[in-house]
N, C-alpha and C positions, 0 to 999 in steps of 0.2 A: 475069091471072087463070088463064088458060086455061093457060099456062106454067106457073104452082105448081100446079095441078090435075095437068098431065102428071107435073112432076117426082115430085109425090106419089105417084101411081100407080105410076110405074116403080121408085120407093124400094120400096113395099109390094110390088112383083112380086118384085123382087130378094131382098128378105128371105124371102119365103114360097118362091119356088123353092129358094134356097139352103138352106133347113131343111126341106125335105120337102113343101112344101108344105102344111103344118098350121097354120093361122091359131090353132087352140088353143093350140098349142106357143107360137108368138108371143106369144100374149096372157099365158100364164102367165109366160113369161120376164120380159115387161115390168113384172107386177107384182110379181115379186120383185125385179127391178132396183131399182123404185122405192123397195120397201122397204129396200134395200139402203143406199140413201142417208141413209136414218132412223135407222140403229142407232147407240144411245148407250151400251148394256150389252151384256154377255156374253150374258145370256138372251135379249136381242135378237136377237144374232147368231146364236145357237144356231137359233131359230125361223125366220130368214131360210135359213139352211144346210138346216133338214130341208125347207122348201120347196122348194127345189132338188133334194133328193134324191129327194123325191116327183116332181117333173116327171122326173127321171131313169130311174125306175122307170116310168113311164109313156111313156117315148121312148126306147128301147134304142139308136137307132141315132144318137142326139145326143151330142156331148162338150161341148158347152155348161154344160148342168147341173151336171156332175161338176165341169168348169174352175171356175166361179165358187164351187160348195160348197169347192173347195181354196183358192180366192184368200180367202174370208171365214175359213176355220181357220188361214191364213197370216196374215192382217191382226188376228186375234184373239189370236194370239201377241203380237204388237207391242202391241196397245192394252190389253189387260186383264190384270188377276192373276190369271192362270191356271198351269197346267203348261204351260210353253210348249213342252217338247220334246215333249209327248203333243200337243199342238195342231198342231204340225207334222209330227210323224210320221202324225198321220191326213190331213193335207193331202196327204203324200207318196202315201198309198193311193188318194186321190180321183184325184189328177193321173194316176196310174199306169192307172187306170180310164177317165179320158177319153183317155190314150195309145193304149189298146188300142182305142178305137174310132176316133181320127183318128191313126195313125202318122205321124211327121215332119210335126207339127204346129209351125209357128214360136211360136204363142200357148202352145200347152200345153209345149213346150221352154222358152220363157222363164220361165214360172211356176214349171216343175220347179229351174231354176235360182236363182229366188228364193227358193224354199223352203229349196233348200241354204245360200244366204246367211244365210237367217234361223238356220238351225240353226248356223253359224260364228259368228254373232253372239253367241250365249248363250256361247260359251265360245273367244274368239278363239285364245288362245295352246293350249288343248288339240286345237282342232280345225281353227285356219287353215291347218296346212303340209299336211295330209291331204285337207280337203276344197276348199280355194280352186281347186285344179286342175279338180276336177268341176264347181264353180259357172261357171268360166271356160269349159271347154269346151262346156257347156250352153248358156251366152250367145253362144258362138260358133257352135255349130250353129243355133240360133235366128236370127241375123242370116243366116248361108247361106241357111236354109230362105227366108226371107223379108226382103230387106233393105229393105224399107219399113215393118217394124214397129217403132213407136218404142220400145214395151216393151223389145225385145230390145238395142237400144242403149243405152236409158238406163241399163236393170240393168247393162250390160257396164260403163258409165261408173262407176255407184257400186261396182263391185267394183274397177275399176282406181285410183280415190281411195283406196280402203281399203288396196290394196296399195301405193301409192305413199307413204302413211303408214308403212306397216309396215316397207318398204324404206327410208323416207327418200330418195327419188326426187320428182323435181317431177310437179307435178299436170298436165302439158300434154296428155297423151293423153287424161287422164278428161274434162279439160275441152274437148277438140275433139269427143269423142265426145258429151257432154252437150249442147253447142250444135247437132250433127248432128241429135240426137233432137229437140230443140225443133222443128225445121224438120219432121221427121217428123210431129210432132203438130200442127203447123201444117196438113199436108196431110190428116193425118187428120180435124180439125176440119170441113174442108170436107165430109165424106162424111157426118157425124153429123146424124142427123133424131131426133124422138121414137121411132121405130119402130126404132131402131139396136138391135141386141142384143150384136153382137161386143163385144170387150174393146175399151175406151177409157183405162181407169186408167194411172197412172203419172206424170202431168206433176208433180204436186207433189213426186215425190222428186226428179225432175231438176232442178226449179227451186232445190231445196236445195243439189245438187253445182254447179250454175250460180252460185249465191250465194257460193261457198267459190273461186271462180275470180277473183274480181275484185282 
């Protein structure tokens, strides 16, 4: 029992210390992250995005609110019948704001690449040749910034799989990276608690890549 209490206390201390020591910020982020899990409509997505943006307005030195708002704009483009290019362009604006607060951040850089990959998916023939190098560069940079970031590796694996299909080459490189990212997700899972507010998404996408490697 004492061990669990100590672990909880240390985790809470880390989260509070890492985010400016503001319990109100942590609580607000937790509330929005919980709401994110319940989104089923575009309107609900917008409500949660607006919640993150209100936190951003109140916490000028924090990158996570802009990050999650950008992520939700990106996910909305994939999930709902909306102007997808517009939603992704808005996501790019938000991720740029996050990057100004936290330059050279692996998570922000990986999300930037994910948004670019989304733009490519809307017009692969028209955008693939010009935009694919940008996405690959961003994912490569994200990996170099943090080789333990599972999203950076898994997103690169998705990009590599798409490239292998386009050029008619084998998926071996993509599959190797996907399996590597699964190991990183396992490591990440060991760190996650109810109070964790750093990014943890992406495993579902990499599972889809791995399923194509069998």
